[in-house]
C-alpha positions, -999 to 999 in steps of 0.1 A, spaced: 598 143 469 571 166 454 550 147 429 532 166 400 505 156 376 501 172 342 466 174 327 469 176 289 499 165 268 496 189 240 521 217 231 522 233 266 518 201 285 547 184 268 567 216 274 560 214 311 572 179 313 603 188 293 612 219 315 609 198 347 630 170 333 657 191 316 660 216 344 654 191 371 685 200 391 676 237 390 639 232 397 645 208 425 672 230 440 648 260 440 621 238 456 645 225 483 636 188 475 632 167 444 603 174 421 590 149 396 562 143 372 543 112 383 513 113 359 504 128 325 466 127 318 455 126 281 429 108 260 457 95 238 486 71 242 521 81 234 540 47 230 571 63 213 573 92 237 602 92 263 575 100 289 549 77 275 550 54 305 536 82 327 504 87 305 471 77 321 435 82 311 416 84 344 415 117 364 405 97 395 439 81 396 454 115 402 427 128 425 430 97 447 468 96 449 478 114 480 514 116 468 504 141 441 503 176 456 504 198 425 484 196 393 493 214 361 461 221 341 472 228 305 442 213 287 425 245 278 388 252 276 362 255 304 346 221 303 367 192 317 395 216 327 370 234 350 357 202 365 391 187 370 405 219 385 377 221 410 381 185 420 418 188 425 415 219 446 388 202 467 413 174 474 438 200 486 460 198 455 474 231 442 467 238 406 489 258 382 475 267 348 480 285 315 443 284 307 433 321 303 398 313 293 392 294 325 409 320 347 390 348 331 356 330 336 361 313 369 392 328 385 377 341 418 356 310 424 387 288 420 409 311 441 383 309 469 382 271 466 420 269 469 418 291 500 392 269 517 413 238 511 448 252 521 462 250 486 469 274 458 456 283 424 483 300 403 480 313 367 511 332 357 512 316 323 476 326 315 487 362 305 518 369 285 531 333 283 567 334 297 565 371 307 563 375 345 533 398 352 508 381 375 533 376 403 547 411 400 511 424 404 505 401 433 538 405 451 563 431 439 538 459 432 515 454 462 526 487 477 513 505 446 479 518 435 479 506 399 466 533 377 469 518 343 478 486 326 484 486 288 497 456 269 505 440 236 491 407 248 487 386 216 517 374 196 498 364 165 483 399 159 516 416 168 534 394 143 508 402 116 510 440 122 548 439 123 549 422 89 524 445 74 545 475 85 578 461 73 566 447 40 537 469 30 516 438 27 478 435 33 462 418 62 449 387 43 484 380 28 502 382 61 475 362 79 479 333 55 517 334 59 513 334 97 490 303 95 516 285 73 543 292 99 521 281 128 519 315 143 481 317 136 454 290 141 435 277 111 406 296 126 423 328 138 392 346 151 401 345 188 434 363 179 426 387 151 392 398 165 408 406 199 391 380 221 423 364 233 437 398 244 404 407 259 405 377 283 440 386 293 432 423 301 401 411 320 425 390 342 449 419 347 421 444 353 407 421 380 441 419 398 444 457 394 411 464 411 408 433 433 373 428 418 360 408 389 361 423 354 339 404 330 357 399 297 324 397 278 316 433 288 349 448 276 348 468 244 368 447 219 379 455 183 403 434 163 428 442 135 410 429 104 402 464 92 438 477 95 453 481 60 487 487 44 475 522 36 470 529 73 507 520 79 517 546 53 501 573 73 514 559 106 549 561 92 543 596 79 533 608 114 560 590 133 538 562 145 532 524 142 500 504 147 496 479 176 467 460 190 466 472 226 446 459 256 443 487 281 427 493 315 426 525 335 415 527 371 392 557 372 375 552 406 371 528 435 366 495 418 358 511 385 378 505 353 378 517 318 389 487 298 392 481 260 410 462 233 415 479 200 442 489 174 461 521 183 485 543 164 514 544 189 542 571 188 575 555 177 592 568 209 569 549 232 584 516 245 554 496 233 560 507 197 594 488 199 577 455 207 577 435 174 570 401 159 556 375 183 569 393 214 545 407 240 548 434 266 529 448 295 532 484 305 522 492 341 518 526 358 518 527 396 511 558 417 545 557 434 567 537 411 555 553 379 561 533 347 575 498 344 574 474 315 575 436 313 587 422 280 593 387 265 578 358 245 541 359 251 534 324 238 551 293 226 557 258 241 587 264 263 582 301 273 546 292 285 557 260 301 585 278 319 559 301 335 538 271 345 568 254 362 577 287 379 542 284 396 548 248 404 580 258 423 561 284 442 534 259 452 560 233 462 576 259 485 542 265 501 527 230 505 497 230 528 494 267 526 473 291 505 492 317 484 468 346 485 455 366 455 435 398 458 406 390 435 371 389 449 338 377 433 324 413 436 319 428 401 340 458 392 322 487 375 331 490 338 329 525 323 309 528 291 332 528 260 311 556 245 324 579 273 361 570 265 380 601 254 407 595 227 423 612 198 418 595 164 434 590 130 408 591 102 415 583 66 392 601 42 386 601 4 405 629 -13 375 645 -30 357 650 4 383 674 19 360 704 21 334 684 41 361 670 64 375 705 71 340 716 83 337 685 105 373 683 118 384 719 112 405 722 143 424 690 137 457 682 120 454 673 83 480 650 68 486 648 31 513 627 14 527 640 -18 525 610 -40 490 600 -29 459 615 -45 432 591 -34 430 600 3 443 621 31 443 617 69 431 637 99 446 634 134 419 647 157 420 663 191 408 642 220 371 637 221 346 612 235 338 582 214 302 592 208 312 627 196 338 612 172 311 587 159 287 616 153 314 634 132 321 604 112 285 598 105 283 633 90 310 623 65 293 590 57 311 569 31 339 595 29 355 578 59 378 549 48 393 539 81 397 550 117 422 541 144 427 555 179 459 574 188 479 564 219 
């Protein structure tokens, strides 16, 4: 029998226990022997819970029990979760996690620690919830040179943007509704300002290059400035608006990574990813394009990905499952040197000035609107675009990159 401990009995932790229990026959069959949850670590008691008898409060009980060979860290954060993960790996216990913040900050260190102790550190659920993307990059696509990864990596922002497009509502109204439905946290900053997507693209960029991409150095822009008016112009030009996290390999160990809203052509597969769904679009030098789509968050989808890692660890007890991610820092290209085309919305009475500044661009006017117009620029570097906008000053109402 393979014994498992679960650290944290919140949304994902309870989901992990539920998946293992309800799919016990399938999970155990895929392992080749019975798999069972022996302990659940939490500060609280759960006397009325069907698994309440498994709840303990002391991590040492798990660390000192040689029967426990796999630990699921679903606590979140980088405090106790980091200490407990390190301690488990040092004891030779494999760790499976959904903790994107911990993976982004300490991934290479924990992977090295797992290697030294003949166990594994797996984190499929840390990016894209239930969407398989980490293992495809580590296994299925290892013959490829990955040239680009672009994803819709946050369900909350994708839900908000989808509702804004469909209903013509403003950001604040849809955010409040998302909070009422439980799709957005009471403090939504990590989602709407792009920090969550940033940590995820940092992990994917690190796997793409084999080196460490620091999430704190990635240019990150959220969706709080996107308006219903911007969607009017997006529709008029055959586009939609998505928060994209993207990373391009532009040299040996060098990446150009960013998170920002983009106007995406309606014919692109990412434009068709709506509501709380996520997708990751990967381009390899031999395979070409492939896309991985599904529920990027939620109790059971995320828990399913964690348990998938548990099965993989159980099949490889006493071994290290390798991952190409070193402690060496990748080189991050300067966002000011990024070349993009842009959508710019400008006050109607400033058209003459705009024509001087963006004269060779496409101008878009909508018949029943007299307060503004839009410009779709040719590709240019960020610093060149910023200089043009500065010339127009307060005439510029909003700006979004084109994808």
